[in-house]
C-alpha positions in Angstrom: 0.0 0.0 0.0 2.7 2.5 1.0 4.5 2.0 -2.3 1.4 2.6 -4.4 0.5 5.7 -2.3 3.9 7.2 -2.8 3.7 6.5 -6.5 0.4 8.3 -6.8 1.2 11.2 -4.5 4.5 11.8 -6.3 2.7 12.8 -9.4 2.2 16.4 -10.4 -0.3 18.4 -8.2 -3.3 20.1 -9.8 -1.6 23.4 -9.0 1.4 22.6 -11.1 -0.5 21.3 -14.1 0.5 23.6 -16.9 -2.5 23.3 -19.2 -5.9 23.4 -17.5 -8.1 21.1 -19.4 -9.9 17.8 -19.1 -8.2 16.1 -22.0 -6.4 13.5 -19.9 -9.5 12.6 -18.0 -11.5 12.2 -21.2 -8.8 10.0 -22.6 -8.9 7.8 -19.5 -12.7 7.5 -19.6 -12.6 6.6 -23.3 -10.1 3.8 -22.6 -12.2 2.5 -19.7 -15.4 2.4 -21.7 -17.1 5.3 -19.8 -17.8 3.7 -16.4 -19.1 7.1 -15.1 -22.3 6.5 -17.1 -23.4 3.6 -14.9 -24.4 5.6 -11.8 -26.2 8.8 -10.8 -24.0 11.7 -9.5 -24.3 14.4 -6.9 -21.5 16.8 -7.7 -20.5 19.3 -5.0 -18.4 22.5 -5.0 -18.1 25.7 -2.9 -15.3 27.4 -0.9 -16.4 25.6 2.3 -18.8 22.9 3.4 -18.2 20.5 0.5 -17.0 17.5 2.6 -19.7 17.9 5.2 -22.5 18.2 2.6 -21.1 15.2 0.7 -21.2 13.0 3.8 -24.7 14.1 4.6 -26.0 13.4 1.1 -24.3 9.9 1.2 -25.9 9.1 4.5 -29.3 10.1 3.3 -29.1 8.0 0.2 -27.7 5.0 2.1 -30.5 5.2 4.6 -32.8 4.3 1.8 -30.9 1.1 1.0 -29.1 2.3 -2.1 -25.5 1.5 -2.8 -23.4 4.6 -2.4 -19.9 5.9 -3.5 -18.3 8.8 -1.8 -15.3 10.7 -3.1 -13.9 13.5 -1.0 -10.6 15.5 -0.5 -8.3 16.1 1.1 -7.7 13.2 3.4 -6.8 13.8 7.0 -4.8 10.7 7.9 -4.9 8.1 5.1 -5.4 8.4 1.4 -8.0 5.6 1.5 -10.4 8.0 3.2 -11.0 9.7 -0.1 -12.9 6.7 -1.7 -15.7 5.1 0.2 -18.3 2.4 -0.7 -21.4 2.3 1.4 -19.8 4.5 4.1 -16.6 2.4 4.4 -13.3 3.6 3.1 -11.3 1.3 0.8 -9.1 -1.3 2.5 -5.4 -1.2 1.6 -5.9 -4.2 -0.6 -8.8 -2.7 -2.5 -7.0 0.6 -2.9 -3.9 -1.1 -4.4 -6.1 -3.3 -6.7 -8.0 -0.2 -7.9 -4.8 1.4 -8.9 -3.3 -1.7 -10.6 -6.4 -2.1 -12.7 -6.0 1.3 -14.3 -2.2 1.6 -14.2 -1.7 0.4 -17.8 -4.2 3.0 -19.1 -2.5 5.8 -17.0 0.8 5.0 -18.8 -1.0 5.2 -22.2 -2.5 8.6 -21.3 0.8 9.9 -19.9 2.5 8.9 -23.1 -0.1 10.6 -25.3 -0.1 13.7 -23.2 3.7 13.9 -23.4 3.5 13.5 -27.2 1.0 16.4 -27.3 3.3 18.6 -25.2 1.3 18.2 -22.0 2.0 16.9 -18.5 1.5 13.5 -16.9 -1.8 12.9 -15.1 -1.8 14.6 -11.7 -2.3 12.7 -8.5 -5.8 14.1 -8.2 -6.7 12.9 -11.7 -5.4 9.4 -10.9 -7.4 9.3 -7.7 -10.5 10.6 -9.4 -10.3 7.9 -12.1 -9.7 5.3 -9.4 -12.9 6.4 -7.6 -14.9 6.3 -10.8 -13.6 2.8 -11.6 -14.4 1.5 -8.0 -17.9 3.0 -8.1 -18.7 1.3 -11.4 -17.3 -2.0 -10.3 -19.2 -2.0 -6.9 -21.6 -1.1 -8.5 -23.1 1.9 -6.8 -26.4 3.5 -7.5 -25.4 7.0 -6.5 -21.9 8.6 -6.4 -21.4 11.7 -4.2 -18.4 13.5 -5.5 -16.6 16.5 -4.0 -14.7 18.8 -6.3 -11.0 19.1 -5.6 -10.7 22.8 -6.4 -12.9 25.2 -8.3 -15.1 23.2 -10.7 -14.9 24.1 -14.4 -11.4 22.5 -14.9 -11.5 20.2 -11.9 -10.8 16.5 -12.8 -14.2 15.6 -11.4 -16.0 17.8 -14.0 -16.0 15.0 -16.5 -19.0 13.8 -14.5 -22.5 15.1 -15.4 -24.2 15.6 -12.1 -27.9 14.8 -11.6 -27.5 17.3 -8.8 -24.9 20.1 -8.8 -24.5 21.6 -5.3 -22.7 25.0 -5.0 -22.0 25.9 -1.4 -20.8 29.3 -0.1 -18.4 31.0 -2.6 -15.7 33.1 -1.0 -12.1 34.0 -1.5 -9.7 31.0 -1.6 -7.2 29.5 -4.0 -7.0 32.9 -5.7 -3.7 32.1 -7.5 -5.5 29.4 -9.4 -9.2 30.4 -9.5 -9.0 34.2 -9.8 -8.5 37.3 -7.8 -12.2 38.3 -7.4 -15.2 36.5 -6.0 -16.8 36.8 -9.5 -14.0 34.9 -11.1 -14.1 32.2 -8.5 -17.9 31.9 -8.8 -17.5 31.4 -12.6 -15.2 28.5 -12.0 -17.5 26.9 -9.5 -20.6 27.4 -11.6 -18.9 25.3 -14.2 -20.2 22.1 -12.6 -23.8 23.0 -13.6 -24.8 20.7 -16.5 -27.9 20.3 -18.7 -29.3 17.4 -16.7 -28.5 19.0 -13.3 -30.8 20.2 -10.6 -28.7 23.1 -9.2 -28.8 23.3 -5.4 -27.3 26.6 -4.2 -26.3 27.2 -0.6 -26.2 30.5 1.2 -23.9 33.0 -0.5 -21.9 35.5 1.6 -21.4 37.6 -1.6 -24.9 37.1 -3.1 -25.1 40.2 -5.2 -21.9 39.3 -7.0 -22.2 35.6 -7.1 -25.9 34.8 -7.7 -26.1 36.5 -11.1 -23.2 34.3 -12.3 -24.7 31.1 -11.0 -28.1 31.9 -12.3 -26.7 32.7 -15.8 -24.8 29.4 -15.8 -28.0 27.6 -14.9 -29.9 29.3 -17.8 -27.1 28.9 -20.3 -26.9 25.2 -19.6 -30.7 24.8 -19.7 -30.4 22.9 -16.4 -33.4 21.1 -14.9 -34.2 23.1 -11.8 -32.8 25.8 -9.5 -33.1 25.4 -5.7 -31.7 28.3 -3.8 -31.2 28.6 0.0 -33.6 31.2 1.3 -36.0 30.8 -1.6 -36.9 27.3 -2.8 -35.4 25.9 0.4 -34.9 27.3 3.8 -33.7 26.6 7.4 -36.8 27.4 9.3 -35.4 27.0 12.8 -32.4 25.6 14.6 -31.7 25.0 18.3 -28.2 24.0 19.6 -28.3 20.5 21.3 -25.9 18.1 22.9 -23.5 17.0 20.1 -24.9 19.3 17.5 -28.3 20.9 16.9 -31.9 20.2 16.0 -33.3 21.9 12.9 -36.5 22.4 10.9 -35.9 22.4 7.2 -38.1 23.3 4.2 -37.2 21.8 0.7 -39.1 21.8 -2.6 -40.7 18.6 -1.5 -41.8 19.3 2.0 -41.0 20.4 5.6 -38.9 18.3 7.9 -39.2 19.1 11.6 -37.0 18.3 14.6 -34.2 16.8 12.6 -31.0 16.1 14.6 -27.8 17.2 12.9 -24.8 15.8 14.6 -22.5 18.8 14.0 -22.2 22.3 15.5 -22.8 25.6 13.8 -25.3 27.5 11.6 -23.4 26.5 8.5 -24.0 22.8 9.2 -27.7 23.4 9.3 -27.5 24.9 5.8 -25.2 22.1 4.6 -27.9 19.6 5.8 -30.5 21.6 3.9 -28.6 21.4 0.7 -27.9 17.7 1.2 -31.6 17.0 1.8 -32.6 18.9 -1.3 -30.1 16.8 -3.3 -31.2 13.5 -1.8 -34.8 14.3 -2.9 -33.6 14.5 -6.5 -31.6 11.3 -6.7 -33.7 9.0 -4.5 -36.5 7.1 -6.3 -39.2 8.6 -3.9 -42.1 10.8 -4.8 -42.7 13.8 -2.5 -41.0 14.3 0.8 -38.6 11.8 2.2 -39.4 9.7 5.3 -38.8 11.9 8.4 -37.5 9.0 10.5 -34.9 8.0 7.9 -33.8 11.6 7.5 -33.3 12.0 11.2 -31.5 8.7 11.4 -29.1 9.7 8.6 -28.3 13.3 9.5 -28.1 12.4 13.2 -25.4 9.9 12.6 -23.0 11.8 10.2 -19.6 12.2 11.8 -17.2 14.5 9.9 -13.5 14.2 11.0 -11.6 17.4 11.2 -14.6 19.7 11.0 -15.1 21.3 14.4 -14.4 17.8 15.8 -14.1 17.4 19.6 -11.5 14.7 20.0 -10.9 14.9 23.7 -12.2 16.1 27.0 -10.3 17.2 30.2 -9.2 19.4 28.6 -11.5 19.8 25.6 -9.5 19.5 22.4 -11.2 20.6 19.1 -9.8 20.0 15.6 -10.8 22.1 12.6 -9.3 21.9 9.1 -10.8 25.2 7.8 -8.2 27.5 6.4 -9.9 30.6 5.0 -12.0 33.6 6.1 -15.4 32.0 5.6 -14.3 28.8 7.5 -12.8 30.9 10.3 -16.1 32.8 10.7 -18.1 29.5 10.8 -15.6 28.1 13.4 -15.8 31.1 15.6 -19.6 31.3 15.5 -20.0 27.6 16.2 -17.7 27.6 19.2 -19.3 30.7 20.6 -22.7 29.2 20.2 -22.0 25.7 21.5 -19.3 26.1 24.1 -18.7 28.3 27.2 -14.9 28.6 27.4 -13.2 30.7 30.0 -9.9 29.9 28.4 -9.3 28.6 24.8 -5.8 28.3 23.6 -5.2 28.0 19.8 -2.6 25.8 18.1 -2.3 27.1 14.6 -0.3 25.9 11.5 -1.2 27.2 8.1 -0.2 27.2 4.4 1.7 30.1 2.9 -0.9 30.7 0.2 -3.8 31.4 2.6 -5.2 34.7 4.0 -3.3 34.1 7.2 -3.6 37.5 8.9 -7.3 37.7 8.1 -8.0 34.2 9.4 -6.1 34.9 12.6 -8.0 38.2 13.0 -11.3 36.3 13.0 -10.2 34.0 15.7 -8.5 36.7 17.9 -11.5 37.4 20.1 -12.0 33.7 20.7 -8.5 32.7 21.8 -6.8 33.5 25.1 -3.4 32.7 23.6 -2.1 31.2 20.4 0.7 28.7 19.9 2.0 28.9 16.3 3.7 25.9 14.8 4.1 23.9 11.5 2.4 20.9 10.1 4.0 18.1 8.0 3.4 19.6 4.5 7.0 20.9 4.1 6.4 22.2 0.6 3.6 24.6 1.4 3.5 25.2 5.1 4.3 28.7 6.4 7.3 28.6 8.7 6.6 28.9 12.4 8.8 32.0 12.5 6.9 33.8 9.8 3.5 32.8 11.3 4.7 34.1 14.7 5.4 37.5 13.2 1.9 37.7 11.7 0.3 36.4 14.9 2.1 39.0 17.0 0.5 41.7 14.8 -2.9 40.3 15.4 -2.7 39.1 19.1 0.1 41.1 20.6 3.4 39.8 21.8 2.3 38.6 25.2 -0.4 36.2 23.7 1.8 34.4 21.1 4.1 31.5 21.7 6.1 29.7 19.1 6.9 25.9 19.1 8.3 24.7 15.8 7.1 21.1 16.1 3.4 20.3 16.3 3.7 17.8 19.2 5.5 20.5 21.3 2.9 23.0 20.4 0.0 20.8 21.5 1.8 20.0 24.7 2.4 23.7 25.4 -1.3 24.5 24.8 -2.4 21.7 27.1 0.1 22.9 29.8 -1.3 26.4 29.5 -4.8 25.1 30.1 -3.8 22.8 32.9 -1.9 25.6 34.7 -5.2 27.6 35.0 -7.3 24.5 36.0 -7.4 24.7 39.8 -10.3 22.3 40.1 -8.6 19.7 37.9 -11.6 18.7 35.7 -10.9 20.9 32.6 -14.4 22.5 32.6 -14.5 25.7 30.6 -11.0 25.3 29.3 -9.9 24.0 25.9 -7.5 23.7 23.1 -8.4 24.5 19.5 -6.0 23.0 16.8 -6.7 24.6 13.4 -5.5 26.4 10.3 -5.3 23.5 7.8 -6.6 20.1 7.1 -3.0 18.9 7.2 -2.7 20.4 10.7 -6.0 18.7 11.8 -4.9 15.4 10.3 -1.5 15.5 11.9 -3.0 16.3 15.3 -5.6 13.7 14.9 -3.0 11.0 14.2 -0.8 12.2 17.1 -3.7 12.4 19.6 -5.3 9.1 18.6 -1.9 7.3 18.8 -1.2 8.5 22.3 -4.8 8.5 23.7 -4.6 5.4 25.8 -1.1 5.9 27.2 -1.8 9.5 28.0 -4.9 8.9 30.0 -2.7 6.9 32.4 -0.4 9.8 33.0 -0.6 12.8 35.3 -2.2 15.8 33.6 1.1 17.6 33.5 2.6 14.8 31.4 -0.1 14.4 28.9 0.3 15.3 25.2 
């Protein structure tokens, strides 16, 4: 498994692909006999919320007994996470087998692309083709597919979605998608196809974004347009233990007292989009069964998205890395927790809006420990991150620890030092800034969970 994973991940990144087109993907699907035509597709883009919405759609479809495929990115800990069948990620053996089945065709496409002056297939293109192949072989009834980046030129856009979900569009990946929210919206609206029902989440820049999305809908002669706040709506939401309870209105009906096992207003809207999408792809007339909807949405766990991984002290992981994600994180924690002290552990990529992201979290955090994650090619150095953090938080609230384990230990020690009662109530650690950071921390904390619990608090990681 490790050799195959290294082989795939050593391929060019999407960011380094010199000619943005879908030629290599189309060549692969031609060679494979177009397996993507054998299942229905829910295609999801947006600056934030793609992974959460994807998992909710998959859970709803599976609750009805249909066979499901789920393709998401990035992975937190293992590359297998990206491809799931019926809610279960591929085993190492199945992952290797999926690659070996298409490897000869990858070589053929690489050779033809080189002959035409183009690059080899990227790692994301290879993983996307693997997912399509696995879904067709299963076979699945519905594949829920998250865009890697953007939409128009993303490798997943060889699929014609029965549903095209566009979540909130905001500023991110500007060096590849464009410098304005209008340019980014144009890229993301590229997933709307003639056969699509376009499901549109709440838009923070509605006046700039919605005309672009609506034009794409009309230009493609798509099937139906379902907009958050118009054709669908979050009617009510109440925070609850482990998440929230919501009332939702979709084109097919009203769903009351639905449990959503995630924190934050944004997750209520993700659930709304997922429900509207499920109504399209499920062979059901009218509203879905309320009990099945509650069962599905109440069971969805989303690693690395405002995920509480420990208590005493509370440790929360979040992989969001842009302004919109930072606002959602802050709002969810303020609504769902009552911290007297919350220490941040932050590691971010160089290409993100670092100062703006930290500024959103500044009122939330007592102190911040800046550090680095394992992605050596893109991660901002702890030294540079420290300089930015000092501008935002002030010198006395910023600590630097170059290694993530040391940073987590420092944050836990800071919390423990103020915990006179010894139960950790009202005190916590927030590890955030990147999905790589969240994944690294999740692996570290899971590996040491059992041995740490046997240690005195001062010795825990």
